[in-house]
C-alpha positions in Angstrom: 49.0 -107.5 -115.9 46.2 -106.5 -113.5 42.7 -107.8 -114.3 39.4 -106.7 -112.7 36.9 -109.6 -112.5 33.2 -108.7 -112.4 30.0 -110.3 -113.6 26.2 -110.5 -113.4 25.5 -106.8 -113.8 21.9 -107.6 -114.8 21.4 -104.0 -116.1 17.7 -103.3 -116.2 16.7 -105.6 -113.4 14.1 -104.3 -110.9 14.0 -105.1 -107.2 10.4 -106.1 -106.2 9.2 -103.7 -108.8 11.6 -100.9 -108.0 13.7 -99.5 -110.8 17.5 -100.0 -110.1 19.1 -98.3 -113.1 20.3 -95.4 -111.1 21.8 -97.6 -108.4 23.4 -99.9 -111.0 24.9 -97.0 -112.9 26.3 -95.5 -109.7 28.1 -98.6 -108.6 29.3 -99.7 -112.0 30.5 -96.3 -113.0 32.5 -96.2 -109.7 34.6 -99.0 -111.1 36.3 -96.3 -113.3 37.9 -94.8 -110.2 39.1 -98.2 -109.1 40.6 -98.8 -112.6 42.5 -95.6 -112.4 43.6 -96.0 -108.8 44.7 -99.6 -109.1 46.1 -99.3 -112.6 43.8 -102.0 -113.9 44.7 -103.2 -117.4 41.7 -105.4 -118.3 38.1 -105.6 -117.0 36.4 -109.0 -117.6 32.6 -109.3 -117.4 31.6 -113.0 -117.1 28.0 -112.9 -118.3 24.6 -111.5 -117.6 25.5 -108.0 -118.8 21.7 -107.4 -119.0 18.8 -109.0 -117.2 16.8 -109.8 -120.3 17.5 -111.1 -123.8 15.8 -108.0 -125.2 16.8 -105.2 -122.8 15.0 -101.9 -122.7 16.4 -98.9 -124.4 17.2 -97.3 -121.0 19.1 -100.4 -119.9 21.2 -100.4 -123.1 22.0 -96.7 -122.8 23.0 -97.2 -119.2 25.3 -100.1 -120.1 26.9 -98.1 -123.0 27.6 -95.2 -120.6 29.2 -97.5 -118.0 31.3 -99.4 -120.5 32.4 -96.1 -122.0 33.6 -94.8 -118.6 35.5 -98.0 -117.8 37.2 -97.8 -121.2 38.0 -94.1 -120.7 39.6 -95.0 -117.4 42.3 -96.9 -119.3 41.2 -100.6 -119.3 40.6 -103.0 -122.1 37.2 -104.7 -121.7 36.4 -108.4 -122.4 32.7 -109.4 -122.1 30.9 -112.7 -122.6 27.1 -113.3 -122.4 25.3 -115.2 -119.7 22.0 -117.1 -119.6 20.0 -113.9 -119.2 21.6 -112.3 -122.3 21.1 -112.7 -126.0 24.5 -113.6 -127.3 23.6 -112.3 -130.8 22.5 -108.9 -129.4 25.5 -108.5 -127.0 27.9 -109.5 -129.8 26.4 -107.1 -132.4 29.2 -105.0 -134.1 31.8 -106.9 -132.0 34.5 -106.7 -134.6 34.1 -102.9 -134.7 34.0 -102.6 -130.9 37.3 -104.5 -130.6 39.1 -101.7 -132.4 38.0 -99.4 -129.5 39.0 -101.8 -126.7 35.7 -103.6 -126.1 36.1 -107.3 -126.9 32.8 -109.2 -127.1 33.3 -113.0 -127.0 29.8 -114.3 -127.9 30.2 -117.0 -130.6 30.3 -120.6 -129.4 32.1 -121.6 -132.6 34.9 -119.2 -131.8 35.3 -119.8 -128.0 38.8 -121.2 -128.6 39.9 -118.0 -130.3 41.4 -115.7 -127.6 41.7 -112.0 -127.1 45.5 -111.6 -126.9 46.6 -108.6 -124.8 50.3 -107.9 -124.0 52.2 -106.7 -121.0 56.0 -106.6 -120.4 56.1 -110.4 -120.0 54.4 -111.1 -123.3 50.8 -112.1 -124.2 47.9 -113.1 -122.0 45.1 -115.1 -123.7 41.6 -114.2 -122.7 39.0 -116.9 -123.7 35.3 -116.1 -123.4 32.9 -119.1 -123.0 29.4 -117.7 -123.5 26.6 -119.5 -121.6 26.3 -122.9 -123.2 22.7 -124.1 -123.4 23.6 -127.8 -123.6 21.7 -129.1 -126.7 22.1 -126.0 -129.0 25.8 -125.7 -127.9 26.4 -129.3 -128.6 25.1 -128.9 -132.1 27.3 -125.9 -132.8 30.4 -127.5 -131.3 29.8 -130.8 -133.2 29.3 -128.8 -136.5 32.8 -127.3 -135.9 34.6 -130.5 -135.4 37.7 -129.4 -137.4 38.9 -127.3 -134.5 42.1 -128.6 -132.8 41.3 -130.5 -129.7 37.7 -131.2 -130.8 36.0 -134.5 -130.2 32.4 -135.8 -130.6 30.3 -134.9 -127.6 28.9 -138.3 -126.3 27.0 -137.1 -123.2 24.3 -134.4 -122.6 24.3 -131.5 -120.1 26.5 -128.6 -119.0 29.5 -130.7 -118.0 29.7 -132.3 -121.5 29.7 -129.1 -123.5 31.9 -127.2 -121.0 34.4 -130.1 -121.0 34.5 -129.9 -124.8 34.9 -126.1 -124.7 37.9 -126.4 -122.3 39.5 -129.1 -124.4 39.5 -126.8 -127.4 40.9 -123.9 -125.3 43.7 -126.1 -123.9 44.5 -127.2 -127.4 44.7 -123.6 -128.6 46.9 -122.7 -125.6 49.3 -125.6 -126.5 49.5 -124.4 -130.1 50.5 -121.0 -128.9 53.3 -122.3 -126.7 51.2 -122.0 -123.5 50.9 -118.2 -122.8 49.3 -117.1 -119.6 45.6 -117.5 -119.7 42.3 -116.2 -118.3 38.9 -118.0 -119.0 35.6 -116.2 -118.6 32.7 -118.7 -118.0 29.1 -118.5 -117.0 28.3 -121.7 -115.2 27.3 -123.3 -111.9 30.4 -124.9 -110.5 30.1 -127.6 -107.8 30.6 -126.1 -104.4 29.2 -122.7 -105.2 26.6 -121.1 -102.8 23.4 -120.0 -104.5 21.0 -117.2 -103.6 17.3 -116.5 -104.5 18.0 -114.3 -107.4 19.8 -116.6 -109.9 17.7 -118.1 -112.7 18.2 -121.9 -112.7 20.3 -123.4 -115.5 19.3 -127.0 -114.6 18.7 -129.3 -117.6 17.4 -132.8 -116.7 18.0 -132.1 -113.0 21.8 -131.6 -113.5 23.1 -128.1 -113.6 26.5 -128.0 -111.9 29.9 -128.9 -113.2 33.1 -129.9 -111.3 35.8 -127.3 -111.0 38.3 -129.8 -112.5 36.7 -129.1 -115.9 38.6 -125.8 -115.9 42.1 -127.2 -115.1 45.0 -126.0 -117.1 44.5 -122.2 -117.1 45.9 -119.5 -114.8 42.6 -117.9 -113.8 38.9 -118.7 -114.3 36.6 -115.7 -113.9 33.2 -117.2 -113.2 29.8 -115.7 -113.5 26.2 -116.8 -112.7 26.2 -117.0 -108.8 25.5 -113.7 -107.2 27.6 -114.1 -104.1 31.4 -113.5 -104.3 33.2 -116.7 -103.5 36.5 -118.6 -103.9 36.3 -122.2 -105.0 40.0 -122.4 -105.5 42.8 -119.9 -105.7 42.4 -119.6 -109.5 38.6 -120.3 -109.6 36.3 -117.6 -108.3 32.9 -116.0 -108.6 32.8 -112.2 -108.4 29.1 -112.1 -107.7 26.7 -109.4 -108.7 27.7 -105.8 -108.0 24.3 -105.0 -106.3 21.9 -107.2 -104.4 18.9 -108.6 -106.3 17.1 -110.5 -103.4 16.8 -110.3 -99.7 18.8 -113.5 -99.4 21.8 -111.4 -100.4 21.5 -108.9 -97.6 24.5 -110.3 -95.7 26.7 -110.5 -98.8 29.6 -108.1 -99.2 29.4 -107.2 -102.9 32.8 -106.9 -104.5 35.1 -107.5 -107.4 38.4 -109.4 -107.7 41.7 -107.7 -108.6 43.8 -110.4 -110.2 47.5 -110.0 -110.8 49.4 -112.0 -113.4 53.2 -112.0 -113.4 55.7 -113.6 -115.8 54.8 -117.2 -114.7 51.0 -116.9 -114.3 48.7 -116.2 -111.4 50.5 -114.1 -108.7 47.9 -112.6 -106.4 44.1 -112.1 -106.0 42.6 -109.3 -103.9 39.1 -108.5 -103.1 37.7 -105.0 -103.4 34.3 -104.3 -101.8 31.8 -102.2 -103.6 29.6 -99.4 -102.1 26.0 -100.3 -101.2 23.6 -97.8 -102.8 20.7 -98.9 -100.4 20.9 -101.4 -97.6 18.5 -104.3 -97.4 16.7 -105.2 -94.1 14.1 -107.6 -92.9 11.8 -106.9 -89.9 9.1 -109.0 -88.1 6.4 -107.9 -85.7 2.9 -106.4 -85.4 2.2 -103.5 -87.7 1.5 -101.0 -84.9 4.9 -101.8 -83.3 6.8 -101.5 -86.6 5.3 -98.1 -87.2 5.9 -96.8 -83.7 8.9 -98.4 -82.0 12.1 -96.3 -82.3 14.3 -99.4 -82.6 13.2 -99.6 -86.3 14.3 -96.1 -87.2 17.5 -97.5 -88.7 15.6 -99.2 -91.4 13.7 -96.2 -92.7 16.0 -95.7 -95.7 16.5 -99.4 -96.5 14.8 -101.7 -99.0 12.6 -103.4 -96.5 10.9 -106.9 -96.3 8.4 -107.0 -93.5 6.6 -110.0 -91.9 3.5 -109.0 -90.0 2.5 -111.2 -87.1 -0.9 -109.5 -86.3 -3.7 -112.0 -85.5 -5.9 -110.3 -88.1 -4.4 -109.3 -91.4 -4.0 -105.5 -91.4 -6.0 -103.6 -94.0 -3.7 -102.1 -96.6 -0.6 -103.0 -94.6 1.9 -102.1 -97.3 0.6 -98.5 -97.7 0.7 -98.1 -93.9 4.3 -99.4 -93.8 5.5 -97.1 -96.5 4.4 -94.1 -94.5 7.4 -94.8 -92.2 9.5 -97.0 -94.5 9.2 -95.5 -98.0 11.3 -98.2 -99.5 9.3 -101.1 -98.2 9.0 -103.5 -101.1 7.9 -106.9 -99.7 5.2 -107.9 -97.2 4.1 -111.2 -95.8 1.5 -112.0 -93.1 2.3 -114.8 -90.7 0.0 -114.5 -87.6 1.5 -115.6 -84.4 -0.9 -118.5 -84.2 0.2 -119.8 -87.6 -3.4 -119.9 -88.9 -2.5 -118.4 -92.3 0.2 -121.0 -93.0 -2.0 -124.0 -92.2 -2.5 -126.3 -95.3 -6.1 -126.0 -96.6 -7.5 -128.6 -99.0 -10.1 -127.5 -101.4 -12.3 -130.5 -101.0 -12.4 -130.0 -97.2 -13.1 -126.3 -97.5 -16.2 -126.7 -99.7 -17.7 -130.0 -98.4 -21.3 -129.6 -97.2 -21.2 -125.7 -97.5 -23.2 -123.5 -99.7 -21.6 -120.6 -101.8 -22.2 -118.0 -99.0 -20.4 -120.2 -96.5 -17.5 -120.9 -98.8 -17.1 -117.2 -99.5 -17.2 -116.3 -95.8 -14.6 -119.0 -95.1 -12.3 -117.7 -97.8 -12.3 -114.2 -96.2 -11.7 -115.7 -92.8 -8.8 -117.9 -94.0 -7.1 -115.0 -95.9 -7.6 -112.3 -93.3 -7.7 -114.2 -90.0 -11.1 -112.8 -89.0 -14.7 -113.4 -90.1 -16.3 -111.0 -92.6 -18.4 -108.1 -91.1 -22.1 -107.8 -91.7 -21.5 -105.2 -94.3 -19.0 -107.5 -96.1 -21.4 -110.4 -95.9 -24.0 -108.2 -97.6 -21.6 -107.4 -100.4 -20.6 -111.0 -100.9 -24.3 -112.0 -101.1 -24.9 -109.3 -103.7 -22.0 -110.5 -105.7 -23.1 -114.1 -105.6 -26.6 -113.2 -106.5 -25.3 -111.3 -109.6 -23.3 -114.3 -110.7 -26.4 -116.5 -110.3 -28.5 -114.1 -112.4 -25.8 -114.0 -115.1 -25.7 -117.8 -115.3 -29.5 -118.0 -115.7 -29.4 -115.5 -118.6 -26.8 -117.6 -120.4 
Protein backbone atom coordinates (compact mmCIF):
# COMPACT_ATOMS: atom_id res chain seq x y z
CA UNK A 1 0.00 0.00 0.00
CA UNK A 2 1.27 3.46 -0.88
CA UNK A 3 0.37 6.34 1.45
CA UNK A 4 0.82 10.06 0.81
CA UNK A 5 1.46 11.94 4.07
CA UNK A 6 0.57 15.63 4.17
CA UNK A 7 -0.63 18.04 6.84
CA UNK A 8 -1.08 21.67 7.90
CA UNK A 9 -2.92 22.90 4.84
CA UNK A 10 -4.28 25.91 6.76
CA UNK A 11 -6.76 26.63 3.98
CA UNK A 12 -7.90 30.23 4.30
CA UNK A 13 -4.70 31.54 5.86
CA UNK A 14 -3.29 34.85 4.65
CA UNK A 15 0.35 35.88 4.30
CA UNK A 16 0.92 39.30 5.88
CA UNK A 17 -2.58 40.24 4.74
CA UNK A 18 -2.33 38.70 1.26
CA UNK A 19 -4.96 36.12 0.30
CA UNK A 20 -3.42 32.70 -0.43
CA UNK A 21 -6.47 30.68 -1.52
CA UNK A 22 -5.39 30.58 -5.17
CA UNK A 23 -1.86 29.46 -4.26
CA UNK A 24 -3.17 26.87 -1.80
CA UNK A 25 -5.62 25.41 -4.29
CA UNK A 26 -2.97 25.26 -7.01
CA UNK A 27 -0.44 23.35 -4.90
CA UNK A 28 -2.94 21.04 -3.21
CA UNK A 29 -4.84 20.23 -6.39
CA UNK A 30 -1.50 19.31 -7.96
CA UNK A 31 -1.35 16.40 -5.55
CA UNK A 32 -3.98 14.72 -7.74
CA UNK A 33 -1.40 14.30 -10.49
CA UNK A 34 1.06 12.85 -7.98
CA UNK A 35 -1.60 10.40 -6.78
CA UNK A 36 -2.20 9.21 -10.32
CA UNK A 37 1.48 9.09 -11.33
CA UNK A 38 2.66 7.31 -8.18
CA UNK A 39 -0.41 5.06 -7.79
CA UNK A 40 -1.13 6.36 -4.30
CA UNK A 41 -3.74 4.36 -2.43
CA UNK A 42 -4.36 6.57 0.63
CA UNK A 43 -3.81 10.26 1.43
CA UNK A 44 -3.52 11.15 5.12
CA UNK A 45 -3.94 14.75 6.33
CA UNK A 46 -2.62 15.09 9.88
CA UNK A 47 -4.44 18.15 11.15
CA UNK A 48 -4.97 21.85 10.46
CA UNK A 49 -7.06 21.36 7.38
CA UNK A 50 -8.24 24.94 7.92
CA UNK A 51 -6.57 27.91 9.54
CA UNK A 52 -9.51 28.82 11.75
CA UNK A 53 -12.09 26.94 13.78
CA UNK A 54 -14.79 28.76 11.79
CA UNK A 55 -13.38 28.98 8.24
CA UNK A 56 -14.79 31.30 5.63
CA UNK A 57 -17.18 30.02 3.00
CA UNK A 58 -14.48 30.51 0.36
CA UNK A 59 -12.01 28.42 2.39
CA UNK A 60 -14.55 25.61 2.78
CA UNK A 61 -15.35 25.64 -0.94
CA UNK A 62 -11.63 25.51 -1.77
CA UNK A 63 -11.08 22.58 0.58
CA UNK A 64 -14.05 20.68 -0.81
CA UNK A 65 -12.77 21.12 -4.38
CA UNK A 66 -9.27 19.94 -3.43
CA UNK A 67 -10.48 16.88 -1.53
CA UNK A 68 -12.78 16.04 -4.43
CA UNK A 69 -9.89 16.13 -6.90
CA UNK A 70 -7.71 13.92 -4.70
CA UNK A 71 -10.51 11.39 -4.31
CA UNK A 72 -11.23 11.46 -8.04
CA UNK A 73 -7.55 10.68 -8.68
CA UNK A 74 -8.09 7.33 -7.01
CA UNK A 75 -7.01 7.69 -3.37
CA UNK A 76 -8.91 7.07 -0.16
CA UNK A 77 -8.62 10.05 2.23
CA UNK A 78 -8.06 9.95 6.00
CA UNK A 79 -8.22 13.30 7.82
CA UNK A 80 -7.85 14.29 11.47
CA UNK A 81 -8.20 17.82 12.92
CA UNK A 82 -5.41 19.97 14.37
CA UNK A 83 -5.29 22.78 16.92
CA UNK A 84 -6.50 25.33 14.33
CA UNK A 85 -9.54 23.24 13.37
CA UNK A 86 -12.91 22.71 14.98
CA UNK A 87 -13.14 18.94 15.33
CA UNK A 88 -16.95 19.10 15.34
CA UNK A 89 -17.08 21.10 12.11
CA UNK A 90 -14.44 19.04 10.30
CA UNK A 91 -16.20 15.84 11.35
CA UNK A 92 -19.70 16.90 10.34
CA UNK A 93 -21.40 14.22 8.19
CA UNK A 94 -18.35 11.98 8.67
CA UNK A 95 -20.30 8.73 8.47
CA UNK A 96 -21.78 9.76 5.14
CA UNK A 97 -18.42 10.99 3.81
CA UNK A 98 -16.78 7.65 4.60
CA UNK A 99 -19.05 5.97 2.07
CA UNK A 100 -17.42 8.14 -0.59
CA UNK A 101 -13.86 7.47 0.54
CA UNK A 102 -13.34 10.47 2.87
CA UNK A 103 -12.69 9.20 6.41
CA UNK A 104 -12.89 11.95 9.05
CA UNK A 105 -11.38 10.84 12.36
CA UNK A 106 -12.39 13.64 14.71
CA UNK A 107 -13.84 12.08 17.90
CA UNK A 108 -11.48 11.66 20.87
CA UNK A 109 -13.70 8.92 22.29
CA UNK A 110 -13.26 6.89 19.09
CA UNK A 111 -9.56 7.43 18.40
CA UNK A 112 -8.90 3.72 19.02
CA UNK A 113 -11.30 2.78 16.20
CA UNK A 114 -9.32 2.54 12.96
CA UNK A 115 -10.16 3.00 9.33
CA UNK A 116 -9.37 -0.43 7.87
CA UNK A 117 -8.21 -0.41 4.26
CA UNK A 118 -7.06 -3.54 2.44
CA UNK A 119 -4.34 -4.34 -0.07
CA UNK A 120 -3.05 -7.67 -1.38
CA UNK A 121 -1.40 -8.39 2.00
CA UNK A 122 -4.47 -7.75 4.11
CA UNK A 123 -5.72 -4.82 6.19
CA UNK A 124 -3.88 -1.65 7.20
CA UNK A 125 -5.30 0.12 10.27
CA UNK A 126 -5.32 3.93 10.10
CA UNK A 127 -5.83 5.63 13.49
CA UNK A 128 -6.55 9.35 13.68
CA UNK A 129 -5.62 11.16 16.89
CA UNK A 130 -7.23 14.60 16.71
CA UNK A 131 -5.41 17.42 18.45
CA UNK A 132 -5.77 16.72 22.17
CA UNK A 133 -6.28 19.83 24.27
CA UNK A 134 -5.00 18.28 27.51
CA UNK A 135 -7.74 19.00 30.07
CA UNK A 136 -10.80 18.51 27.81
CA UNK A 137 -9.20 15.42 26.24
CA UNK A 138 -8.47 13.99 29.66
CA UNK A 139 -12.12 14.36 30.63
CA UNK A 140 -13.32 12.63 27.46
CA UNK A 141 -10.82 9.78 27.77
CA UNK A 142 -11.58 9.24 31.45
CA UNK A 143 -15.30 9.19 30.69
CA UNK A 144 -14.69 6.31 28.26
CA UNK A 145 -12.64 4.14 30.62
CA UNK A 146 -14.30 0.91 29.43
CA UNK A 147 -12.18 0.88 26.26
CA UNK A 148 -9.56 -1.92 26.13
CA UNK A 149 -6.16 -0.60 27.19
CA UNK A 150 -7.67 2.36 29.06
CA UNK A 151 -6.32 3.50 32.40
CA UNK A 152 -6.87 6.56 34.61
CA UNK A 153 -4.81 9.58 33.52
CA UNK A 154 -2.83 10.64 36.58
CA UNK A 155 -0.75 13.44 35.03
CA UNK A 156 -1.63 16.61 33.12
CA UNK A 157 -0.37 17.82 29.76
CA UNK A 158 0.08 16.59 26.20
CA UNK A 159 2.29 13.67 27.05
CA UNK A 160 -0.24 12.19 29.45
CA UNK A 161 -3.21 12.29 27.06
CA UNK A 162 -1.17 11.17 24.03
CA UNK A 163 0.27 8.28 26.04
CA UNK A 164 -3.23 7.18 26.97
CA UNK A 165 -4.38 7.55 23.36
CA UNK A 166 -1.52 5.35 22.13
CA UNK A 167 -2.16 2.77 24.87
CA UNK A 168 -5.71 2.39 23.57
CA UNK A 169 -4.50 2.16 19.97
CA UNK A 170 -1.92 -0.50 20.83
CA UNK A 171 -4.58 -2.48 22.70
CA UNK A 172 -6.86 -2.32 19.68
CA UNK A 173 -4.05 -3.46 17.39
CA UNK A 174 -3.42 -6.43 19.67
CA UNK A 175 -7.10 -7.37 19.61
CA UNK A 176 -6.95 -7.41 15.79
CA UNK A 177 -3.89 -9.68 15.69
CA UNK A 178 -1.46 -6.80 14.99
CA UNK A 179 -2.27 -5.62 11.43
CA UNK A 180 0.00 -3.06 9.80
CA UNK A 181 -0.71 0.36 11.19
CA UNK A 182 -0.50 4.09 10.49
CA UNK A 183 -1.20 6.74 13.14
CA UNK A 184 -2.09 10.35 12.31
CA UNK A 185 -1.24 12.73 15.16
CA UNK A 186 -1.13 16.49 15.58
CA UNK A 187 1.51 17.21 18.22
CA UNK A 188 4.91 18.74 18.96
CA UNK A 189 7.35 15.83 19.27
CA UNK A 190 10.68 16.41 21.00
CA UNK A 191 13.43 17.16 18.49
CA UNK A 192 11.22 18.88 15.93
CA UNK A 193 12.32 22.21 14.46
CA UNK A 194 9.82 25.05 14.74
CA UNK A 195 9.19 28.07 12.53
CA UNK A 196 7.44 31.39 13.15
CA UNK A 197 4.05 30.34 11.79
CA UNK A 198 2.95 27.58 14.19
CA UNK A 199 0.56 28.51 16.95
CA UNK A 200 1.95 27.34 20.29
CA UNK A 201 0.30 24.36 21.95
CA UNK A 202 2.14 24.85 25.23
CA UNK A 203 0.15 24.20 28.40
CA UNK A 204 1.85 25.05 31.67
CA UNK A 205 5.10 25.62 29.81
CA UNK A 206 5.28 22.04 28.50
CA UNK A 207 4.20 21.35 24.94
CA UNK A 208 6.45 18.61 23.52
CA UNK A 209 6.22 14.85 23.87
CA UNK A 210 8.93 12.21 23.37
CA UNK A 211 8.84 10.17 20.19
CA UNK A 212 8.77 6.97 22.25
CA UNK A 213 5.10 7.69 23.01
CA UNK A 214 4.33 6.48 19.47
CA UNK A 215 6.25 3.18 19.65
CA UNK A 216 4.51 0.06 18.41
CA UNK A 217 3.10 1.21 15.06
CA UNK A 218 4.55 1.01 11.55
CA UNK A 219 4.34 4.69 10.62
CA UNK A 220 3.40 7.92 12.43
CA UNK A 221 2.21 10.75 10.16
CA UNK A 222 2.79 13.86 12.26
CA UNK A 223 1.28 17.31 11.84
CA UNK A 224 1.76 20.70 13.52
CA UNK A 225 5.33 21.73 12.62
CA UNK A 226 5.57 23.44 9.23
CA UNK A 227 8.97 22.20 8.12
CA UNK A 228 9.31 18.68 6.64
CA UNK A 229 11.49 16.58 8.93
CA UNK A 230 12.43 13.04 9.90
CA UNK A 231 12.63 12.29 13.62
CA UNK A 232 12.95 8.54 13.03
CA UNK A 233 12.43 6.31 10.03
CA UNK A 234 8.79 5.75 11.01
CA UNK A 235 8.21 9.17 12.65
CA UNK A 236 7.99 12.20 10.36
CA UNK A 237 6.47 15.63 9.82
CA UNK A 238 5.36 16.42 6.29
CA UNK A 239 5.23 20.16 7.00
CA UNK A 240 2.88 22.65 5.40
CA UNK A 241 2.46 22.59 1.60
CA UNK A 242 3.15 26.34 1.28
CA UNK A 243 5.17 28.78 3.40
CA UNK A 244 3.34 30.86 6.00
CA UNK A 245 6.25 32.90 7.39
CA UNK A 246 9.57 34.26 6.15
CA UNK A 247 11.31 31.86 8.54
CA UNK A 248 10.25 29.12 6.09
CA UNK A 249 11.94 30.69 3.07
CA UNK A 250 14.69 28.06 2.97
CA UNK A 251 12.39 25.08 3.53
CA UNK A 252 11.74 22.72 0.65
CA UNK A 253 8.01 22.10 0.94
CA UNK A 254 7.13 18.47 0.31
CA UNK A 255 5.06 15.40 1.11
CA UNK A 256 6.15 11.88 2.08
CA UNK A 257 5.35 8.83 -0.03
CA UNK A 258 5.18 5.89 2.36
CA UNK A 259 5.24 2.27 1.15
CA UNK A 260 3.95 -0.56 3.32
CA UNK A 261 4.72 -4.16 2.34
CA UNK A 262 3.54 -7.43 3.88
CA UNK A 263 5.62 -6.93 7.05
CA UNK A 264 5.18 -3.19 7.68
CA UNK A 265 7.11 -0.08 6.70
CA UNK A 266 9.13 -0.72 3.55
CA UNK A 267 10.22 2.67 2.19
CA UNK A 268 9.67 6.41 2.57
CA UNK A 269 10.40 8.90 -0.21
CA UNK A 270 10.19 12.65 -0.26
CA UNK A 271 8.40 14.49 -3.06
CA UNK A 272 8.98 18.23 -3.30
CA UNK A 273 6.06 20.52 -4.07
CA UNK A 274 6.01 23.50 -6.44
CA UNK A 275 6.48 26.97 -4.96
CA UNK A 276 3.70 29.31 -6.14
CA UNK A 277 5.66 32.42 -5.14
CA UNK A 278 9.19 32.57 -3.72
CA UNK A 279 9.96 34.36 -0.45
CA UNK A 280 12.85 36.80 -0.16
CA UNK A 281 14.34 39.22 2.35
CA UNK A 282 16.39 42.31 1.50
CA UNK A 283 18.19 44.93 3.57
CA UNK A 284 19.48 48.35 2.60
CA UNK A 285 18.60 51.97 2.01
CA UNK A 286 15.35 52.57 0.16
CA UNK A 287 16.94 54.39 -2.76
CA UNK A 288 19.34 51.50 -3.37
CA UNK A 289 16.60 48.88 -3.16
CA UNK A 290 14.56 50.76 -5.76
CA UNK A 291 17.43 51.38 -8.16
CA UNK A 292 20.06 48.64 -7.96
CA UNK A 293 19.76 45.92 -10.66
CA UNK A 294 20.92 43.21 -8.22
CA UNK A 295 17.45 43.26 -6.63
CA UNK A 296 15.60 42.59 -9.91
CA UNK A 297 15.35 38.87 -9.08
CA UNK A 298 13.06 39.68 -6.16
CA UNK A 299 10.48 41.68 -8.08
CA UNK A 300 8.02 38.76 -8.25
CA UNK A 301 8.67 37.45 -4.71
CA UNK A 302 6.82 37.92 -1.47
CA UNK A 303 9.28 40.38 0.01
CA UNK A 304 10.33 41.35 3.52
CA UNK A 305 12.47 44.51 3.52
CA UNK A 306 14.56 46.08 6.26
CA UNK A 307 15.34 49.73 5.55
CA UNK A 308 18.60 51.10 6.97
CA UNK A 309 18.11 54.79 6.09
CA UNK A 310 19.16 57.17 8.86
CA UNK A 311 15.75 58.85 8.63
CA UNK A 312 12.62 56.72 8.28
CA UNK A 313 11.43 57.10 4.66
CA UNK A 314 8.00 58.60 4.25
CA UNK A 315 5.49 55.99 2.99
CA UNK A 316 8.26 53.44 2.47
CA UNK A 317 5.97 50.47 1.75
CA UNK A 318 4.15 52.30 -1.04
CA UNK A 319 7.50 53.25 -2.60
CA UNK A 320 8.77 49.66 -2.33
CA UNK A 321 5.66 48.25 -3.94
CA UNK A 322 6.24 50.33 -7.05
CA UNK A 323 9.16 48.02 -7.84
CA UNK A 324 8.21 45.00 -5.70
CA UNK A 325 4.41 44.63 -5.99
CA UNK A 326 4.42 41.67 -3.57
CA UNK A 327 6.31 43.41 -0.77
CA UNK A 328 4.34 42.54 2.38
CA UNK A 329 6.58 43.31 5.35
CA UNK A 330 8.70 46.34 6.21
CA UNK A 331 10.99 47.21 9.11
CA UNK A 332 13.16 50.23 9.77
CA UNK A 333 16.54 49.63 11.41
CA UNK A 334 18.78 52.65 10.83
CA UNK A 335 22.47 51.90 10.51
CA UNK A 336 23.21 53.72 13.77
CA UNK A 337 20.74 51.55 15.69
CA UNK A 338 18.88 54.57 17.05
CA UNK A 339 15.39 53.13 16.44
CA UNK A 340 16.18 49.91 18.31
CA UNK A 341 17.51 51.57 21.48
CA UNK A 342 15.37 50.90 24.56
CA UNK A 343 13.40 53.94 25.67
CA UNK A 344 11.81 54.15 29.13
CA UNK A 345 8.64 56.19 29.45
CA UNK A 346 9.69 57.84 32.71
CA UNK A 347 12.97 59.01 31.18
CA UNK A 348 11.26 60.22 28.01
CA UNK A 349 8.84 62.57 29.82
CA UNK A 350 10.82 63.69 32.88
CA UNK A 351 11.13 67.48 33.00
CA UNK A 352 9.53 68.00 29.57
CA UNK A 353 6.28 69.70 28.64
CA UNK A 354 3.69 68.22 26.24
CA UNK A 355 5.23 69.91 23.20
CA UNK A 356 8.70 68.54 23.96
CA UNK A 357 7.32 65.04 24.55
CA UNK A 358 5.46 65.11 21.22
CA UNK A 359 8.55 66.40 19.39
CA UNK A 360 10.64 63.68 20.99
CA UNK A 361 8.14 61.01 19.95
CA UNK A 362 8.41 62.06 16.30
CA UNK A 363 12.21 62.13 16.48
CA UNK A 364 12.41 58.68 18.10
CA UNK A 365 9.98 57.09 15.62
CA UNK A 366 11.35 58.69 12.47
CA UNK A 367 14.98 59.41 13.23
CA UNK A 368 14.72 63.14 12.54
CA UNK A 369 13.29 66.14 14.34
CA UNK A 370 9.86 67.42 13.26
CA UNK A 371 9.82 70.26 10.77
CA UNK A 372 8.44 73.70 11.64
CA UNK A 373 5.22 72.85 9.83
CA UNK A 374 4.91 69.59 11.77
CA UNK A 375 5.58 71.39 15.06
CA UNK A 376 2.75 73.81 14.23
CA UNK A 377 0.38 70.90 13.62
CA UNK A 378 1.41 69.24 16.87
CA UNK A 379 0.87 72.47 18.78
CA UNK A 380 -2.58 72.86 17.22
CA UNK A 381 -3.50 69.30 18.19
CA UNK A 382 -2.29 69.73 21.77
CA UNK A 383 -4.21 72.99 22.09
CA UNK A 384 -7.40 71.28 20.85
CA UNK A 385 -6.96 68.55 23.47
CA UNK A 386 -6.49 71.13 26.23
CA UNK A 387 -9.66 72.97 25.17
CA UNK A 388 -11.63 69.76 25.17
CA UNK A 389 -10.40 68.91 28.67
CA UNK A 390 -11.45 72.35 29.93
CA UNK A 391 -14.97 71.93 28.48
CA UNK A 392 -15.39 68.59 30.19
